Residue frames as a rotation matrix with the C-alpha (Angstrom) as fourth column:
MET 1
-0.059 0.987 -0.151 10.65
0.974 0.023 -0.227 -2.52
-0.221 -0.161 -0.962 25.83
ARG 2
0.018 -0.039 -0.999 11.69
0.143 -0.989 0.041 1.08
-0.990 -0.144 -0.013 25.60
LYS 3
-0.908 -0.389 -0.155 12.57
-0.132 -0.086 0.988 0.64
-0.398 0.917 0.027 21.87
LEU 4
-0.589 0.744 0.315 9.06
0.800 0.485 0.353 -0.75
0.110 0.460 -0.881 21.29
VAL 5
0.238 0.737 -0.632 7.35
0.797 -0.520 -0.306 2.13
-0.555 -0.432 -0.711 22.94
LEU 6
-0.318 -0.478 -0.819 9.54
-0.185 -0.816 0.548 4.57
-0.930 0.325 0.171 20.96
ALA 7
-0.973 0.038 0.230 8.65
0.229 0.339 0.913 2.65
-0.043 0.940 -0.338 17.68
ALA 8
-0.146 0.983 0.107 4.94
0.989 0.142 0.046 2.82
0.030 0.113 -0.993 18.47
ALA 9
0.209 0.183 -0.961 5.18
0.382 -0.919 -0.092 6.50
-0.900 -0.348 -0.262 19.34
LEU 10
-0.724 -0.566 -0.394 6.91
-0.195 -0.380 0.904 7.10
-0.661 0.732 0.165 15.98
LEU 11
-0.839 0.452 0.304 4.33
0.525 0.525 0.670 5.12
0.143 0.721 -0.678 14.03
VAL 12
0.145 0.925 -0.351 1.43
0.944 -0.235 -0.231 6.95
-0.296 -0.298 -0.908 15.82
GLY 13
-0.083 -0.267 -0.960 3.19
0.000 -0.964 0.268 10.33
-0.997 0.022 0.080 15.10
GLY 14
-0.912 -0.408 0.045 3.68
0.002 0.106 0.994 9.25
-0.411 0.907 -0.096 11.45
ALA 15
-0.391 0.874 0.289 -0.05
0.916 0.399 0.033 8.46
-0.086 0.278 -0.957 11.08
ALA 16
0.418 0.603 -0.679 -0.93
0.652 -0.720 -0.237 12.01
-0.632 -0.344 -0.694 12.28
SER 17
-0.239 -0.589 -0.772 1.63
-0.177 -0.756 0.631 13.63
-0.955 0.287 0.077 10.04
ALA 18
-0.931 -0.038 0.364 0.67
0.327 0.363 0.873 11.75
-0.165 0.931 -0.325 6.92
ALA 19
-0.058 0.998 0.001 -2.95
0.953 0.056 -0.297 12.58
-0.297 -0.017 -0.955 7.64
ALA 20
0.316 0.025 -0.948 -1.92
0.173 -0.984 0.031 16.34
-0.933 -0.174 -0.316 7.29
ALA 21
-0.739 -0.650 0.175 -0.37
0.276 -0.055 0.959 15.85
-0.614 0.758 0.220 3.80
PRO 22
-0.267 0.689 -0.674 -2.27
-0.822 -0.528 -0.214 17.56
-0.503 0.497 0.707 0.96
ALA 23
0.213 0.582 0.785 -4.66
-0.043 0.808 -0.587 15.28
-0.976 0.092 0.197 -0.97
MET 24
-0.824 -0.303 -0.478 -4.05
-0.529 0.112 0.841 13.57
-0.201 0.946 -0.253 -4.29
THR 25
0.307 0.945 -0.117 -6.56
-0.898 0.246 -0.365 11.69
-0.316 0.217 0.924 -6.31
VAL 26
-0.794 -0.569 0.213 -6.31
-0.489 0.807 0.331 7.87
-0.360 0.159 -0.919 -6.66
THR 27
0.288 0.924 -0.251 -8.49
-0.915 0.188 -0.358 5.82
-0.283 0.332 0.900 -9.07
SER 28
-0.764 -0.433 0.478 -8.74
-0.265 0.887 0.379 2.33
-0.588 0.162 -0.792 -10.27
PRO 29
-0.326 0.680 -0.657 -10.85
-0.866 0.064 0.496 0.67
0.380 0.730 0.568 -13.02
ASP 30
-0.433 0.080 -0.898 -10.74
0.088 0.995 0.047 -2.49
0.897 -0.059 -0.438 -10.95
ILE 31
-0.439 0.299 -0.847 -11.84
0.898 0.130 -0.420 -1.07
-0.016 -0.945 -0.325 -7.45
LYS 32
0.021 0.545 0.838 -14.52
0.262 -0.812 0.521 1.63
0.965 0.208 -0.160 -7.04
PRO 33
-0.686 -0.355 0.635 -14.58
-0.409 -0.534 -0.740 3.76
0.602 -0.767 0.221 -3.92
ASN 34
-0.582 0.424 0.694 -16.08
-0.750 0.049 -0.660 1.97
-0.313 -0.904 0.290 -1.00
ALA 35
0.478 0.697 -0.535 -17.35
-0.853 0.513 -0.093 -0.86
0.210 0.501 0.839 -3.28
LYS 36
0.680 -0.219 0.700 -16.64
-0.216 0.853 0.476 -4.59
-0.701 -0.474 0.533 -2.99
ILE 37
-0.308 -0.907 -0.287 -13.30
-0.822 0.102 0.560 -5.84
-0.479 0.409 -0.777 -4.25
ALA 38
0.600 0.438 -0.669 -13.65
-0.756 0.583 -0.297 -8.36
0.260 0.684 0.681 -7.18
ASP 39
0.884 -0.206 0.420 -12.48
0.001 0.898 0.439 -12.01
-0.468 -0.388 0.794 -6.87
GLU 40
0.720 -0.649 0.245 -9.69
0.316 -0.008 -0.949 -11.11
0.618 0.760 0.199 -9.41
GLN 41
0.128 -0.644 0.754 -8.08
-0.469 -0.710 -0.526 -9.05
0.874 -0.286 -0.393 -6.69
VAL 42
0.825 0.283 0.489 -8.69
-0.563 0.345 0.751 -11.51
0.044 -0.895 0.444 -3.80
ALA 43
-0.211 -0.919 0.332 -5.81
-0.931 0.292 0.217 -13.58
-0.297 -0.264 -0.918 -2.38
ASN 44
0.588 0.229 -0.776 -5.13
-0.462 0.882 -0.090 -17.09
0.664 0.412 0.625 -3.55
GLY 45
-0.538 -0.659 -0.526 -4.02
0.229 0.486 -0.843 -18.47
0.812 -0.574 -0.111 -0.09
PHE 46
-0.971 0.050 0.236 -5.07
-0.238 -0.362 -0.902 -18.31
0.040 -0.931 0.363 3.43
GLY 47
-0.555 0.782 0.282 -8.23
0.442 0.565 -0.697 -20.08
-0.705 -0.262 -0.659 2.60
CYS 48
0.303 0.593 -0.746 -9.20
-0.416 -0.622 -0.663 -17.70
-0.857 0.511 0.058 -0.29
ASP 49
-0.136 -0.347 0.928 -9.21
0.671 0.657 0.344 -18.76
-0.729 0.670 0.144 -3.91
GLY 50
0.766 0.336 -0.547 -9.02
-0.045 -0.822 -0.568 -15.53
-0.641 0.460 -0.615 -5.78
LYS 51
0.770 -0.517 0.374 -6.69
0.556 0.256 -0.791 -14.78
0.313 0.817 0.485 -8.57
ASN 52
0.414 -0.648 -0.640 -4.41
0.604 -0.330 0.725 -12.48
-0.681 -0.687 0.255 -6.43
ILE 53
-0.079 -0.410 0.909 -4.00
0.931 -0.356 -0.079 -9.88
0.356 0.840 0.410 -9.23
SER 54
-0.496 -0.106 -0.862 -3.16
0.565 -0.793 -0.228 -6.34
-0.660 -0.600 0.453 -7.98
PRO 55
0.595 0.797 0.102 -5.59
0.653 -0.405 -0.640 -3.70
-0.469 0.447 -0.762 -9.29
ALA 56
-0.215 -0.485 0.848 -4.58
0.825 -0.554 -0.108 -1.05
0.522 0.677 0.519 -11.96
LEU 57
0.293 0.246 -0.924 -4.03
0.787 -0.610 0.087 2.23
-0.542 -0.753 -0.373 -10.21
SER 58
-0.007 -0.237 0.971 -3.90
0.717 -0.679 -0.161 5.85
0.697 0.695 0.175 -11.45
TRP 59
0.186 0.136 -0.973 -3.06
0.894 -0.434 0.110 9.05
-0.407 -0.891 -0.203 -9.61
SER 60
0.066 -0.159 0.985 -2.99
0.667 -0.727 -0.162 12.70
0.742 0.668 0.058 -9.96
GLY 61
0.873 0.367 0.321 -2.41
0.022 -0.688 0.725 15.85
0.487 -0.626 -0.609 -7.96
ALA 62
0.309 -0.826 -0.472 1.32
0.950 0.247 0.189 15.34
-0.040 -0.507 0.861 -6.98
PRO 63
0.857 -0.102 -0.504 2.87
0.046 -0.961 0.272 18.60
-0.512 -0.256 -0.820 -5.71
LYS 64
0.670 -0.743 -0.003 5.95
-0.339 -0.302 -0.891 20.24
0.661 0.598 -0.454 -7.30
GLY 65
0.037 -0.766 0.641 8.93
-0.970 -0.182 -0.161 18.69
0.241 -0.616 -0.750 -5.80
THR 66
0.778 0.326 0.537 7.78
-0.385 0.923 -0.001 15.02
-0.496 -0.206 0.844 -5.98
LYS 67
-0.170 -0.941 -0.293 10.86
-0.973 0.113 0.202 12.88
-0.157 0.319 -0.934 -6.58
SER 68
-0.911 -0.021 -0.412 9.10
-0.122 0.968 0.221 9.46
0.395 0.251 -0.884 -6.28
PHE 69
0.131 0.958 0.256 5.94
-0.872 -0.011 0.490 7.71
0.472 -0.287 0.834 -5.24
ALA 70
-0.976 -0.185 0.117 5.13
-0.219 0.847 -0.484 4.82
-0.010 -0.498 -0.867 -2.93
VAL 71
0.018 0.976 -0.217 1.96
-0.704 0.167 0.690 2.69
0.710 0.141 0.690 -2.87
THR 72
-0.966 -0.143 0.215 0.62
-0.253 0.696 -0.672 0.69
-0.054 -0.703 -0.709 -0.01
ILE 73
-0.015 0.954 -0.301 -2.49
-0.348 0.277 0.896 -1.41
0.937 0.118 0.328 0.62
TYR 74
-0.879 -0.436 0.194 -3.52
-0.254 0.083 -0.964 -1.75
0.404 -0.896 -0.183 4.20
ASP 75
-0.013 0.922 -0.386 -6.30
0.194 0.381 0.904 -3.47
0.981 -0.063 -0.184 6.08
PRO 76
-0.611 -0.265 0.746 -6.84
-0.589 -0.477 -0.652 -1.84
0.529 -0.838 0.135 9.49
ASP 77
0.406 0.846 0.346 -9.73
-0.900 0.304 0.312 -4.26
0.158 -0.438 0.885 10.33
ALA 78
0.065 -0.384 -0.921 -7.46
-0.178 0.904 -0.389 -7.41
0.982 0.190 -0.009 10.33
PRO 79
0.904 0.376 0.202 -7.68
-0.275 0.149 0.950 -9.15
0.327 -0.914 0.238 13.63
THR 80
0.342 -0.861 -0.376 -3.99
0.661 0.505 -0.555 -8.91
0.668 -0.059 0.742 14.42
GLY 81
0.546 -0.129 -0.828 -3.66
0.717 -0.440 0.541 -5.79
-0.434 -0.889 -0.148 16.68
SER 82
-0.288 -0.630 -0.721 -1.72
-0.014 -0.750 0.661 -4.02
-0.958 0.200 0.207 14.06
GLY 83
0.489 0.457 -0.743 -3.69
-0.667 -0.352 -0.656 -4.44
-0.562 0.817 0.132 10.82
PHE 84
0.259 -0.383 0.887 -2.41
0.498 0.840 0.217 -6.26
-0.828 0.385 0.408 7.82
TRP 85
0.023 -0.405 -0.914 -0.19
-0.688 -0.669 0.279 -4.81
-0.725 0.623 -0.294 5.03
HIS 86
0.627 0.416 0.659 -1.08
0.201 0.730 -0.653 -6.30
-0.753 0.542 0.374 1.57
TRP 87
0.543 -0.456 0.705 1.27
0.781 -0.035 -0.623 -4.42
0.309 0.889 0.337 -0.73
VAL 88
0.663 -0.404 -0.630 4.23
0.151 -0.752 0.642 -2.16
-0.733 -0.521 -0.438 -0.19
VAL 89
0.248 -0.579 0.776 6.01
0.969 0.155 -0.194 -0.70
-0.008 0.800 0.600 -3.26
PHE 90
0.752 -0.085 -0.654 8.19
0.197 -0.917 0.346 2.30
-0.629 -0.389 -0.673 -3.50
ASP 91
-0.346 -0.904 -0.253 10.92
0.025 -0.278 0.960 4.25
-0.938 0.326 0.118 -5.36
ILE 92
0.247 0.534 0.808 8.37
0.888 0.210 -0.410 4.67
-0.389 0.819 -0.422 -8.22
PRO 93
-0.664 -0.690 0.288 9.81
0.746 -0.581 0.325 7.31
-0.057 0.430 0.901 -10.63
PRO 94
-0.545 0.458 -0.702 8.22
0.164 -0.763 -0.625 10.82
-0.822 -0.456 0.341 -10.48
GLY 95
-0.745 0.256 -0.616 6.95
-0.652 -0.476 0.591 10.68
-0.142 0.842 0.521 -14.01
THR 96
-0.863 0.393 -0.317 4.86
0.297 0.903 0.311 7.72
0.409 0.174 -0.896 -13.29
THR 97
-0.563 0.766 0.311 1.06
-0.818 -0.569 -0.082 8.31
0.114 -0.301 0.947 -12.85
SER 98
0.574 0.818 -0.041 -0.26
-0.815 0.575 0.073 4.74
0.083 -0.009 0.997 -12.87
LEU 99
-0.684 -0.615 0.392 0.58
-0.578 0.785 0.225 1.08
-0.446 -0.073 -0.892 -12.38
PRO 100
-0.290 0.594 -0.750 -0.95
-0.759 0.335 0.559 -1.53
0.583 0.732 0.353 -14.61
LYS 101
0.754 0.581 0.307 -3.08
-0.656 0.639 0.401 -4.47
0.036 -0.504 0.863 -13.41
ASN 102
0.918 -0.347 -0.193 -0.83
0.363 0.930 0.052 -7.25
0.161 -0.118 0.980 -11.98
ALA 103
0.304 -0.832 0.465 2.21
-0.421 -0.555 -0.718 -4.85
0.855 0.022 -0.519 -11.25
GLY 104
0.439 -0.060 0.897 2.11
-0.898 -0.075 0.434 -6.43
0.041 -0.995 -0.087 -7.87
ASP 105
0.928 -0.230 0.293 3.58
0.219 0.973 0.070 -9.61
-0.301 -0.001 0.954 -9.14
PRO 106
0.345 -0.863 -0.369 7.35
-0.532 -0.504 0.681 -8.98
-0.773 -0.039 -0.633 -9.07
LYS 107
-0.334 -0.524 0.784 7.89
0.301 0.729 0.615 -11.75
-0.893 0.441 -0.086 -11.68
ALA 108
0.487 0.639 0.596 5.73
0.791 -0.033 -0.611 -10.04
-0.371 0.769 -0.521 -14.13
ASN 109
-0.605 -0.787 -0.118 8.15
0.683 -0.590 0.431 -6.99
-0.409 0.180 0.894 -14.47
LEU 110
0.144 0.718 0.681 5.26
0.899 -0.383 0.214 -4.53
0.414 0.581 -0.700 -14.98
THR 111
0.809 0.054 -0.586 6.68
0.383 -0.804 0.454 -1.75
-0.446 -0.592 -0.671 -12.82
PRO 112
0.852 -0.521 0.051 9.30
-0.373 -0.674 -0.638 0.86
0.367 0.524 -0.769 -13.94
ALA 113
0.173 -0.861 -0.478 12.95
0.509 0.494 -0.705 -0.07
0.843 -0.121 0.523 -13.46
GLY 114
-0.684 -0.608 0.404 14.22
-0.036 -0.525 -0.850 0.63
0.729 -0.596 0.337 -10.03
VAL 115
0.182 0.794 0.580 10.82
-0.801 -0.223 0.556 0.13
0.570 -0.566 0.595 -8.21
VAL 116
-0.912 -0.409 0.018 11.00
-0.314 0.671 -0.672 -1.90
0.263 -0.618 -0.741 -5.01
GLN 117
0.320 0.943 -0.091 8.32
-0.506 0.251 0.825 -4.26
0.801 -0.218 0.558 -3.83
SER 118
-0.654 -0.644 0.396 9.02
-0.680 0.270 -0.682 -5.22
0.332 -0.715 -0.615 -0.30
GLY 119
-0.876 0.326 -0.355 7.39
0.393 0.909 -0.135 -7.89
0.279 -0.258 -0.925 1.90
ASN 120
-0.091 0.933 0.347 3.70
-0.532 -0.340 0.775 -7.96
0.842 -0.114 0.528 2.84
ASP 121
-0.240 0.012 0.971 2.26
-0.965 0.107 -0.240 -9.41
-0.107 -0.994 -0.014 6.02
ALA 122
0.893 0.447 -0.054 1.54
-0.447 0.866 -0.224 -12.74
-0.054 0.225 0.973 4.27
GLY 123
0.368 -0.846 0.385 5.40
-0.072 0.387 0.919 -13.25
-0.927 -0.367 0.081 4.12
THR 124
0.243 -0.278 0.929 5.81
0.928 0.346 -0.139 -12.68
-0.283 0.896 0.342 0.35
LYS 125
-0.679 -0.435 -0.591 7.10
0.195 -0.883 0.427 -9.88
-0.707 0.175 0.685 -1.83
GLY 126
-0.926 0.360 0.112 4.62
-0.042 -0.396 0.917 -7.88
0.375 0.845 0.382 -3.84
TYR 127
-0.361 0.894 0.266 0.85
-0.861 -0.429 0.273 -8.02
0.358 -0.131 0.925 -3.66
PHE 128
-0.903 0.347 -0.253 -1.27
0.408 0.877 -0.253 -10.34
0.134 -0.332 -0.934 -1.52
GLY 129
-0.530 0.778 0.337 -4.90
-0.114 -0.459 0.881 -9.77
0.840 0.428 0.332 -1.98
PRO 130
-0.267 0.519 0.812 -7.75
-0.942 -0.318 -0.107 -9.49
0.202 -0.794 0.574 0.54
CYS 131
-0.230 0.231 -0.945 -8.64
0.081 0.973 0.218 -12.61
0.970 -0.027 -0.243 2.54
PRO 132
-0.379 0.071 0.923 -10.33
-0.861 -0.394 -0.323 -11.56
0.340 -0.917 0.210 5.74
PRO 133
-0.973 0.110 0.202 -11.60
0.018 0.912 -0.410 -14.45
-0.230 -0.395 -0.890 8.15
LYS 134
-0.525 0.847 -0.084 -14.91
0.363 0.312 0.878 -16.07
0.770 0.431 -0.471 7.22
GLY 135
0.220 0.753 -0.620 -17.83
0.918 0.054 0.392 -14.30
0.329 -0.655 -0.680 9.08
ASP 136
-0.560 -0.417 -0.716 -15.98
0.644 -0.763 -0.060 -11.07
-0.521 -0.495 0.696 9.72
LYS 137
0.635 0.699 -0.330 -17.78
0.304 -0.618 -0.725 -7.87
-0.710 0.360 -0.605 8.64
PRO 138
0.719 -0.418 0.556 -16.26
0.597 -0.038 -0.801 -6.52
0.356 0.908 0.222 5.34
HIS 139
0.117 -0.807 -0.578 -12.77
0.733 -0.323 0.599 -5.16
-0.671 -0.494 0.554 5.85
HIS 140
0.944 0.044 -0.327 -11.61
-0.121 -0.876 -0.467 -1.78
-0.307 0.481 -0.821 4.51
TYR 141
0.306 -0.860 0.409 -8.63
0.894 0.407 0.186 -1.92
-0.327 0.309 0.893 2.13
HIS 142
0.782 -0.067 -0.620 -6.90
-0.094 -0.996 -0.011 1.52
-0.616 0.067 -0.785 2.02
ILE 143
0.267 -0.699 0.664 -4.83
0.964 0.205 -0.172 1.86
-0.016 0.685 0.728 -1.17
THR 144
0.752 -0.109 -0.650 -2.61
0.149 -0.933 0.329 4.90
-0.642 -0.344 -0.685 -0.57
VAL 145
0.350 -0.719 0.600 -0.32
0.801 -0.101 -0.589 6.62
0.485 0.688 0.541 -3.09
PHE 146
0.536 -0.413 -0.737 2.37
0.471 -0.578 0.666 8.82
-0.701 -0.704 -0.115 -1.43
ALA 147
0.738 -0.528 0.421 4.18
0.112 -0.519 -0.847 11.65
0.666 0.672 -0.324 -3.35
VAL 148
0.705 -0.584 -0.403 7.65
0.669 0.356 0.653 11.50
-0.238 -0.729 0.642 -1.88
ASP 149
0.947 -0.278 -0.161 10.36
-0.296 -0.949 -0.105 14.20
-0.124 0.147 -0.981 -1.58
VAL 150
-0.119 -0.984 0.129 13.32
-0.659 0.176 0.732 11.87
-0.743 0.002 -0.670 -2.14
ASP 151
0.061 0.167 -0.984 14.01
-0.928 0.374 0.006 9.69
0.369 0.912 0.178 -5.31
LYS 152
-0.175 -0.145 -0.974 14.98
0.032 0.988 -0.153 6.60
0.984 -0.058 -0.168 -3.09
LEU 153
0.762 0.429 0.485 13.67
-0.497 -0.093 0.863 5.73
0.415 -0.899 0.142 0.44
ASP 154
-0.393 -0.890 0.230 16.24
-0.877 0.288 -0.386 4.49
0.277 -0.353 -0.893 2.87
ALA 155
0.189 0.488 0.852 14.74
-0.586 0.752 -0.301 0.96
-0.788 -0.442 0.429 2.51
ASP 156
-0.700 -0.425 -0.574 15.18
-0.714 0.387 0.584 -2.16
-0.026 0.818 -0.575 0.32
GLU 157
-0.176 0.736 -0.654 13.16
-0.531 0.488 0.692 -5.23
0.829 0.469 0.306 -0.73
ASN 158
-0.367 -0.031 -0.930 13.74
0.624 0.734 -0.270 -6.83
0.690 -0.679 -0.250 2.80
ALA 159
-0.891 0.094 0.445 12.25
-0.344 -0.779 -0.525 -3.70
0.297 -0.621 0.726 4.55
THR 160
-0.580 0.802 -0.141 9.09
0.785 0.504 -0.359 -4.31
-0.217 -0.319 -0.923 6.66
ALA 161
0.102 0.700 0.707 6.05
0.738 -0.530 0.419 -2.09
0.668 0.479 -0.570 6.06
ALA 162
0.783 0.060 -0.619 6.80
0.538 -0.566 0.625 -0.36
-0.313 -0.822 -0.475 9.46
VAL 163
-0.150 -0.940 -0.307 10.23
0.633 -0.330 0.701 0.67
-0.760 -0.089 0.644 8.11
VAL 164
-0.588 0.105 0.802 8.88
0.715 -0.396 0.576 1.96
0.379 0.912 0.158 4.79
GLY 165
0.540 0.842 0.007 6.03
0.686 -0.445 0.575 3.70
0.487 -0.306 -0.818 6.88
PHE 166
0.432 -0.474 -0.767 8.75
0.619 -0.463 0.635 5.32
-0.656 -0.749 0.093 9.07
ASN 167
-0.664 -0.696 0.271 10.58
0.638 -0.339 0.691 6.62
-0.389 0.632 0.670 5.92
LEU 168
-0.308 0.647 0.698 7.39
0.756 -0.279 0.592 7.83
0.578 0.710 -0.403 4.42
HIS 169
0.591 0.480 -0.648 6.44
0.793 -0.494 0.357 9.80
-0.149 -0.725 -0.673 7.69
PHE 170
0.102 -0.543 -0.833 9.51
0.303 -0.781 0.546 12.15
-0.948 -0.308 0.085 6.98
HIS 171
-0.840 -0.531 -0.111 9.32
0.080 -0.325 0.942 12.32
-0.536 0.783 0.315 3.28
THR 172
-0.202 0.846 0.493 5.49
0.964 0.261 -0.053 12.52
-0.174 0.465 -0.868 2.31
LEU 173
-0.995 -0.043 -0.090 4.62
0.019 -0.967 0.252 15.70
-0.098 0.249 0.963 0.38
ALA 174
-0.193 0.978 -0.080 0.93
-0.977 -0.199 -0.076 14.61
-0.091 0.063 0.994 -0.37
LYS 175
-0.944 0.007 0.329 -1.10
-0.012 0.998 -0.054 11.43
-0.329 -0.055 -0.943 -0.43
GLY 176
-0.208 0.943 -0.259 -4.38
-0.958 -0.143 0.248 10.04
0.197 0.299 0.933 -1.86
VAL 177
-0.829 0.092 0.551 -6.41
-0.209 0.863 -0.459 7.08
-0.518 -0.496 -0.696 -0.63
LEU 178
-0.155 0.800 -0.579 -8.87
-0.780 0.261 0.569 4.84
0.606 0.540 0.583 -2.47
THR 179
-0.649 0.061 0.758 -10.78
-0.579 0.607 -0.544 2.33
-0.494 -0.792 -0.359 -0.20
GLY 180
-0.197 0.584 -0.787 -12.34
-0.556 0.595 0.581 -0.90
0.808 0.552 0.207 -1.36
LEU 181
0.009 0.353 0.936 -14.27
-0.955 0.280 -0.096 -3.37
-0.296 -0.893 0.340 0.79
TYR 182
-0.237 0.006 -0.971 -14.09
-0.487 0.865 0.124 -7.21
0.841 0.502 -0.202 1.06
GLY 183
-0.293 0.068 0.954 -15.70
-0.873 0.387 -0.296 -9.73
-0.389 -0.920 -0.054 3.31
ARG 184
-0.424 0.160 -0.892 -16.58
-0.462 0.808 0.365 -13.38
0.779 0.567 -0.269 3.10
């Protein structure tokens, strides 16, 4: 129990620290700020029949000293008590300023060499699109790009989103957020 309380305190502290990071700009031709996410990005599973294609993303404004990037997609509105992680990708080389559409499919090989896509909360690796329960108000999907001060996080493809977030807490130089909405 003590470890659980410590872990929760660290995650809460991480959220506060990451919020203080300087802002970057994140854009996507596929997801407009606070607009409905298209069926192309919606999950194909859990009762949804979208295409499960991760959106193309671009970012700018990374500070000097950035050695890598990480991208996460998180739904804080999921009825789980802890939200739902849809995509966790990290160790993106520092010269990278975008990811193409469908980069979230590890089999597509659309990310630069060395990029790690760890598990999402659906139990798969890579991207798992939105699929909130029927009848819920539209959920918010926070797409966050982190500028990181190390070239490799202390995590691998088997790391949970919490472990990656713990590492990001200590290594985030700046971040940017793009939020899309989806309900059904």
